[in-house]
C-alpha positions in Angstrom: 15.0 -35.1 97.3 12.4 -34.8 94.5 10.5 -31.9 93.1 6.7 -32.2 93.2 6.2 -31.3 89.5 2.4 -31.5 89.6 2.2 -29.2 92.5 4.6 -26.8 90.9 2.6 -26.8 87.7 -0.6 -25.8 89.6 1.3 -23.1 91.6 2.5 -21.8 88.2 -1.1 -21.2 87.1 -1.2 -17.9 89.0 2.0 -16.7 87.3 0.6 -17.9 83.9 -2.5 -15.8 84.3 -0.4 -12.8 85.5 1.9 -13.0 82.4 -1.2 -13.4 80.2 -2.5 -10.2 81.6 0.7 -8.2 81.1 1.0 -9.5 77.5 -2.5 -8.2 76.8 -1.8 -5.0 78.7 1.4 -4.3 76.6 -0.3 -5.2 73.3 -3.8 -3.8 73.6 -3.9 -0.9 76.0 -1.7 1.4 73.9 -3.9 0.6 70.9 -7.0 1.6 72.8 -5.4 4.8 74.0 -4.4 5.6 70.5 -7.2 4.4 68.2 -10.1 4.9 70.6 -9.2 8.0 72.6 -6.7 9.5 70.1 -4.1 10.4 72.8 -0.6 11.5 71.8 2.5 9.4 72.3 3.6 11.3 75.4 0.3 10.8 77.2 0.2 7.1 76.2 3.8 6.7 77.5 2.8 8.3 80.9 -0.2 6.1 81.3 1.7 3.0 80.3 4.3 3.7 83.0 1.7 3.5 85.8 2.2 -0.2 86.3 6.0 0.1 86.8 5.5 3.0 89.3 2.8 1.1 91.2 5.1 -2.0 91.3 7.9 -0.1 93.1 5.7 0.5 96.1 3.0 -2.2 96.0 5.1 -5.3 95.3 7.3 -5.0 98.4 4.4 -3.9 100.6 2.1 -6.8 99.7 4.9 -9.3 99.6 5.8 -8.3 103.2 2.2 -8.1 104.3 1.6 -11.7 103.1 4.5 -12.8 105.3 2.7 -11.5 108.4 -0.8 -12.9 108.0 -1.9 -16.4 108.8 -5.4 -17.6 107.7 -6.9 -21.0 107.5 -6.2 -21.1 103.8 -2.7 -19.9 104.1 -0.6 -16.7 103.8 -0.5 -16.2 100.1 -3.8 -17.7 99.0 -6.1 -14.9 100.3 -4.2 -12.3 98.3 -4.2 -14.5 95.1 -7.9 -15.2 95.3 -9.0 -11.7 96.2 -6.6 -10.0 93.8 -7.5 -12.2 90.9 -11.3 -11.8 91.4 -11.0 -8.0 91.8 -8.7 -7.7 88.8 -11.0 -9.8 86.6 -14.0 -7.6 87.5 -12.3 -4.3 86.8 -10.6 -5.8 83.7 -14.0 -6.2 82.0 -14.8 -2.5 82.7 -11.9 -1.4 80.6 -13.4 -2.4 77.1 -16.8 -1.2 78.3 -15.4 2.2 79.0 -13.7 2.1 75.6 -17.0 1.3 73.9 -18.6 4.2 75.8 -15.7 6.5 74.7 -15.4 7.5 78.4 -11.8 8.3 79.1 -12.5 9.0 82.8 -14.1 5.5 83.3 -11.3 3.9 81.3 -8.5 5.4 83.4 -10.3 4.5 86.6 -10.9 1.0 85.5 -7.4 0.6 84.3 -5.9 2.0 87.6 -8.1 -0.3 89.7 -7.1 -3.3 87.6 -3.4 -2.5 87.9 -3.7 -2.0 91.7 -5.5 -5.4 92.0 -2.9 -7.1 89.8 0.0 -5.7 91.8 -1.7 -6.6 95.1 -1.2 -10.4 94.5 1.8 -10.6 92.2 4.4 -10.9 95.0 2.3 -13.3 97.1 1.7 -15.5 94.0 5.4 -15.7 93.2 6.3 -16.3 96.8 4.0 -19.3 97.0 6.5 -21.4 95.0 9.5 -21.0 97.4 7.1 -21.5 100.4 6.3 -25.0 99.2 9.6 -26.0 97.6 12.8 -27.2 99.3 15.6 -24.6 98.7 17.9 -26.9 96.7 15.1 -27.5 94.2 14.1 -23.8 93.7 15.8 -23.5 90.3 14.1 -26.6 89.0 10.8 -25.2 90.3 11.4 -21.7 88.9 12.1 -23.2 85.5 8.6 -24.6 85.5 7.2 -21.3 86.8 8.9 -19.4 84.0 7.7 -21.9 81.4 4.1 -21.4 82.7 4.7 -17.6 82.4 5.8 -18.1 78.8 2.7 -20.2 78.1 0.5 -17.4 79.6 2.1 -14.8 77.3 1.5 -17.0 74.2 -2.0 -17.7 75.3 -2.8 -14.0 75.4 -1.3 -13.6 71.9 -3.6 -16.4 70.7 -6.6 -14.8 72.2 -5.7 -11.5 70.6 -5.4 -13.1 67.2 -8.8 -14.8 67.7 -10.9 -12.0 69.2 -9.3 -8.9 67.6 -9.3 -9.4 63.8 -8.0 -6.6 61.6 -10.2 -3.5 61.8 -12.3 -4.6 64.8 -12.1 -2.4 67.9 -14.6 -4.1 70.2 -12.2 -5.6 72.7 -14.9 -6.8 75.2 -14.8 -10.5 74.1 -11.0 -10.5 74.4 -11.1 -9.1 77.9 -13.9 -11.4 79.1 -11.9 -14.4 77.8 -8.8 -13.3 79.7 -10.8 -12.6 82.9 -12.3 -16.1 82.6 -8.8 -17.7 82.3 -7.6 -15.7 85.3 -10.6 -16.9 87.4 -10.3 -20.5 86.3 -6.5 -20.5 87.0 -7.1 -19.1 90.5 -9.8 -21.7 91.2 -7.7 -24.6 90.0 -4.8 -23.4 92.2 -7.0 -23.1 95.2 -8.5 -26.6 94.7 -5.3 -28.4 94.0 -2.8 -26.6 96.3 -3.6 -26.7 100.0 -1.1 -24.0 101.0 -1.3 -24.2 104.8 -1.0 -28.0 105.0 1.7 -28.3 102.3 3.7 -25.4 103.9 3.8 -27.4 107.2 4.9 -30.5 105.4 7.6 -28.7 103.4 9.0 -27.2 106.6 9.3 -30.7 108.1 11.4 -31.9 105.1 13.8 -29.0 105.2 15.5 -27.2 108.2 15.0 -23.5 107.3 16.4 -20.4 108.9 14.4 -19.2 111.9 11.4 -17.1 111.0 12.1 -13.4 110.5 15.7 -13.8 111.8 18.1 -11.0 111.0 20.5 -11.8 108.2 24.2 -12.2 109.0 26.4 -9.4 107.7 28.1 -11.6 105.0 24.7 -12.7 103.7 23.5 -9.1 103.6 26.6 -8.2 101.6 25.9 -11.1 99.1 22.3 -10.1 98.8 23.2 -6.4 98.1 25.6 -7.3 95.4 23.1 -9.8 93.9 20.4 -7.1 93.8 22.7 -4.7 92.0 23.6 -7.5 89.6 19.9 -8.0 88.9 19.4 -4.3 88.2 22.4 -4.2 85.8 21.4 -7.2 83.8 17.8 -6.0 83.6 19.1 -2.7 82.4 21.0 -4.3 79.6 18.4 -6.7 78.5 15.4 -4.3 78.7 17.3 -1.6 76.8 17.6 -3.9 73.8 14.0 -5.3 74.0 12.4 -1.9 74.2 14.5 -0.1 71.5 15.3 -3.0 69.1 12.4 -2.3 66.7 13.6 1.2 66.3 17.2 0.1 66.1 16.4 -2.4 63.3 14.7 0.4 61.3 17.5 3.0 61.9 20.6 0.8 61.5 19.5 -2.1 59.3 16.6 -0.4 57.4 14.3 -3.3 58.4 10.7 -3.1 59.4 8.8 -4.3 62.4 8.5 -7.8 61.0 12.2 -8.5 61.0 12.7 -7.2 64.6 9.7 -9.1 65.8 11.0 -12.3 64.3 14.4 -11.9 66.1 12.7 -11.2 69.4 10.4 -14.2 68.8 13.5 -16.4 68.3 14.9 -15.2 71.6 11.7 -15.9 73.4 11.3 -19.3 71.8 14.9 -20.2 72.7 14.4 -19.1 76.3 11.2 -21.1 76.6 12.8 -24.3 75.3 15.8 -23.8 77.6 13.9 -23.3 80.8 13.6 -26.9 81.9 17.1 -28.1 80.8 18.6 -25.1 82.6 16.7 -26.0 85.7 18.2 -29.4 85.6 21.7 -28.1 85.0 21.4 -25.6 87.8 20.5 -28.3 90.2 23.7 -30.2 89.1 26.2 -27.4 88.7 24.8 -24.7 91.0 22.9 -21.4 90.4 26.0 -19.2 90.5 27.8 -21.0 87.7 24.7 -21.0 85.5 24.1 -17.3 86.1 27.8 -16.6 85.3 27.4 -18.6 82.1 24.3 -16.6 81.3 25.9 -13.3 81.9 29.0 -14.2 79.8 26.8 -15.5 76.9 24.5 -12.4 77.1 27.5 -10.0 77.1 29.1 -11.8 74.1 25.7 -11.7 72.3 25.4 -8.0 72.8 29.0 -7.4 71.9 28.7 -9.3 68.6 25.2 -8.0 67.9 26.5 -4.5 67.7 28.9 -5.4 64.9 26.2 -6.1 62.4 25.6 -3.2 60.0 22.8 -5.1 58.2 20.6 -8.1 59.0 22.8 -11.1 58.8 21.7 -14.8 59.1 24.1 -14.9 62.1 21.8 -12.5 63.9 19.2 -15.2 64.3 21.8 -17.4 66.1 22.9 -14.4 68.3 19.3 -13.8 69.4 18.8 -17.5 70.1 21.9 -17.1 72.4 20.3 -14.1 74.0 17.2 -16.2 74.9 19.3 -19.0 76.3 21.4 -16.6 78.3 18.4 -14.8 79.7 16.8 -18.1 80.7 19.9 -19.2 82.5 19.9 -15.9 84.4 16.2 -15.7 85.0 15.7 -19.2 86.2 18.3 -18.8 89.0 18.3 -15.2 90.1 15.0 -15.2 92.0 15.8 -18.5 93.8 19.1 -17.1 94.9 17.3 -14.1 96.5 14.8 -16.1 98.4 17.4 -18.8 99.3 18.9 -16.0 101.5 15.6 -15.2 103.1 14.5 -16.5 106.5 11.5 -18.7 106.5 9.0 -16.0 107.3 10.3 -13.4 104.9 9.8 -14.9 101.5 7.2 -12.4 100.4 9.3 -9.5 101.6 12.4 -10.6 99.6 10.2 -11.3 96.6 9.1 -7.7 96.8 12.7 -6.5 97.1 13.6 -8.6 94.0 10.9 -6.9 92.0 11.8 -3.5 93.4 15.3 -3.8 91.8 14.2 -5.4 88.6 11.3 -2.9 88.0 13.5 0.1 88.9 16.0 -1.0 86.3 13.2 -1.3 83.7 12.1 2.3 84.5 15.6 3.7 84.4 17.1 2.0 81.4 14.7 3.3 78.6 15.5 6.8 79.8 19.3 6.3 80.2 19.7 4.3 77.0 17.5 6.8 75.1 19.8 9.6 76.3 22.8 7.8 74.8 20.9 7.1 71.6 19.9 10.8 71.3 23.5 11.9 71.9 25.4 9.3 69.7 22.8 7.5 67.6 21.4 4.0 67.7 24.8 2.5 67.3 25.2 3.0 71.1 22.4 0.5 72.0 24.4 -2.7 72.0 27.5 -1.2 73.6 25.2 0.2 76.3 23.7 -3.2 76.9 27.2 -4.8 76.9 28.5 -2.4 79.5 25.4 -3.1 81.7 25.9 -6.9 81.6 29.7 -6.4 82.2 28.8 -4.4 85.4 26.4 -7.2 86.4 29.2 -9.8 86.0 31.6 -7.7 88.2 29.1 -7.2 91.0 28.0 -10.9 90.8 31.5 -12.1 91.5 30.9 -10.7 95.1 27.9 -12.9 95.7 28.8 -15.8 98.0 25.4 -17.1 99.2 22.2 -18.4 97.8 23.8 -21.1 95.7 22.6 -24.6 96.4 23.0 -27.8 94.4 21.1 -31.0 94.8 22.6 -34.3 93.7 20.5 -36.0 91.1 20.4 -38.7 88.5 21.9 -38.3 85.1 20.4 -38.3 81.7 16.7 -39.2 81.4 16.6 -40.1 85.1 17.2 -36.5 86.0 13.8 -35.6 84.4 12.0 -38.6 85.9 13.1 -37.7 89.4 11.1 -34.4 89.2 7.9 -36.4 89.7 6.7 -36.6 93.3 
């Protein structure tokens, strides 16, 4: 059984453009709200939380909706094409509103853009497991995650090119990103014939009957897996959202030092995605996630010991990136591996419901501990969350599949269709 690497790459274009958008959203929208409209931090925080709130409701809804439709171009493709086009149009309105100094138009354009983005996120992610045999999901998800990382880096490159110091005309940047989104969707549509390839994929692999009720033991595994996902996202996200403040308060270091450490973690994860996909196919998803949780817990435990920026901190953050890649490559495939054939979009939405809920809860909960005990509680909080994830994950007994493959360089060569 071989992974169609070329097809997976083109499927990943949708996720690449989605990640590029969210990178721009996180980097630029707060600046526009601050520098252009001069809003206070509280209002900025409220507006920036809109995407997470929308995600809780829209991702499961549109994921499940895409399971139920059947058009001549497929189940997911109509959502991807319509959502991308709509998002690109409203995206360009955002800098126009900023140039006009119209906060009302800005909020409307931003809200419509976020709604359009959320409308196709679950269908875009669900397309990969639709067209990939279940034993190869981790390999494929490694490529998808790599494409997402490329999208994030691409957005950062665009920001550096189109937004030089002191310039606040963001229109060229947003037009460039909109163009990338449209081109990515067009290439996906041209190269991936969803309906035909879904039929061919179903012939290669006997799947669970469409919309079949999950057995009780599978439901139990899925429940524990979803709680594990929430716990490890709570631990990881607590550190990523508060680390710049932690570095300033505990280590007396500026944003440059904290950004460098986070960049090391991101780079390590990016490099690790493909090897971890191969190892997961050989040793199983559960073992690789357990390895990732243990390494992440150890990294958070040791990270809390440093009272100043030590050279060892760079190694620890590289371990954080590798651990997160090991978890991230395998967790979503485990969820959809438990889904029946017709419910991939539904379970994709459920996966995002738990991961996004965790990312809404953890800044508040970890912030409460920081307010009560100081920034020294950040890494212990993250360690406890990952420890809870390990405990709940021991109860997961389904969704783990291995596929026998060649060793060494042959393992990479066999990924080609």
